[in-house]
N, C-alpha and C positions, 0 to 999 in steps of 0.2 A: 420548461422546468430544467434545471441543471441536472447533470448526471453525476452520480457517485461512482468513481472508478477505482477499483481495488487492484493495486499492482503488488504482486507477491512473488518472491523467489521460492521455489519448492524443489525438494528432492523427489525422485520417483516414488518414494514411499510416503509422500505428503508432508514431510517435515518442512516447516517454515522458519524454525528457530536457528539462529547463528549460521546463515548461509555461507559465511566466510570459511566455515569449517569443511564444507563439502562442495561448494561451487568452484569449479576449476576452469570454466569456460569464460575467457575474457575477450571473445571475438567481437569484432566491430558490429556485427548484426545485433548484438545485445544492446550496445550503446545507441545504435540507430533506433531500435525499438523503443527504448526508454525515452529518447528525445521526442519521438512522435507522440508519446503519451503525455509527457509533461508540458509540451508546448500548448496544450489545450486546457491546462489546469490553472485556476486562479487561487485556489485554496487547498491546503493540505490538512488532513485530520491525523493527529498523533495521540497515541496513548502515552501515559506518563513515563513508563519505562523506556520506550523508544525515544521520547524526547530527551530524557536524562542521558541516554547513551549517545545520541546524535549531537546534542548540544556541546559535548566535549570534543567533537571531531569536525563536523561540517563547517562551522564558522571560519576555520582557518584552512580548509581543504581547497585544493585547486583541481580536483577530479571533476571533469565536465563530461556530460552536460548537467550533472545533478547538483554540484556545489552552488553554482550561480542561481539555479532554480530554487533550491530549498532555502538558501539564505535570503532571497528576495521575495519569497512568497509568504503570505499570511499562514501561520501554523496555528491551528485550533487544537489546544492540548487539553485532553480530558483527564482531570485529576480531582480527587476528593481531599487531597492534602495540600497544604500551603505550598505555593511555588512563587518565587520571585524570579521572573524571567530575565535572563541576561542575554538571550539570543534574540536578535532583531526580528520584528514582525511576529511576535508570539502573543497569542490570545488565550487566556486561561478560561476554561469552561468547567464549571462545577455543577452543571445540570445533567440530567440523563442524556446520554449520547443520542438515543433514538429521537427524542423530542427536539434536541438542538439541530441535528442533521436534517430532520424533516423540514424545519423552518429554513435552514440554510439553502436547501434545494429550491425553495420558492423564490429566493433572492436572485437578482440579476447577476450574470457572470458566466464564466466558463465552467469546465468540469471541476469537480471536487475530488481530490485524490486521497487515497489511503495508501501509505507506504509502510511496510512492516506492521507494527502495532497489531499483533495477532489477536489479542483479546478484544480490542476495539473492533477489528474486522469481523470477528465471530459474532459480536453483538449486533452489528449492522447487517450482517448476512441473515441472522436469525430474525431481525426486525423487518426484513424485506426492503432495506434501503439501499442496497448495492445494485446498481444498474448494469455494470460491466465488470468482468473479471479479466485482468491482463496478467496471465500466469507465465512465468519463466520457469520451465521444468527441466532441471539439470539431469544429465545422464549419470546419476549417482544415487546410491542408497545411503541415507544418513543413519538409519538404524534406530536412533532415538532422538527425542526432542519434541517440542510442541508441534502438533499438526494443525494446519489451518482449519480443516473441516471436522475436528473432533467434537467441538461444542456447539455446532451450528443448529442441531435439532432435526426436525422432520425434513421431509422431501423438499428439495429445491431443484426445480427443473432449470437446466441451462441449455442454451442454444449456441453451438459452435459457430462463430462468425468469421474466424480467421485462424489459420494454422500455418506455421513456418518452422524452420529449424536452422540451426547454425551448422557449420561443417563438423563440429565436434559432437553433434547430436542433441544439443539443448533445444527443447521445444519452446516456441513462442506462440502462446495460445490466447485467443480472445473469445470470451463467452459473454453472451447477453443473458442477463438474469431473467427468469420468467417462472411460471408455475406449471 
């Protein structure tokens, strides 16, 4: 079975919204970490807001390793509103995310990534469909904004699988989901 891997940038106080406002660490270990994660991913899950935001930026970006990956990888976009995709490799999904992702996990392929897309990530966490969390926790307090774990619900046990840090103090954490 394929794994669903959530990659999220967080502040110390758990904010995941607009990391460009508070993430100041651009050290090479962050890019190396991202590259190790995306090289195993064959599909990406995106919420509609993240898709709209990214579709205006990534198709013309040269920031690697992410630009080549996100532009060439199938993007499953969850939306209940009409969307005419102009970004290559976009698949529109108008079914419940938990149902669709449970089926996608059964198909052949590598890991399935969730990047950004806080509401979608919360839904899949609550539904028990996330297998691994790859968290980049900045040494910063955002103060306000959407927090990844605000709407997840009841207890979710996590097992720390790996921990590292950059010279500037950003934590690179890997958790396996469990109960």
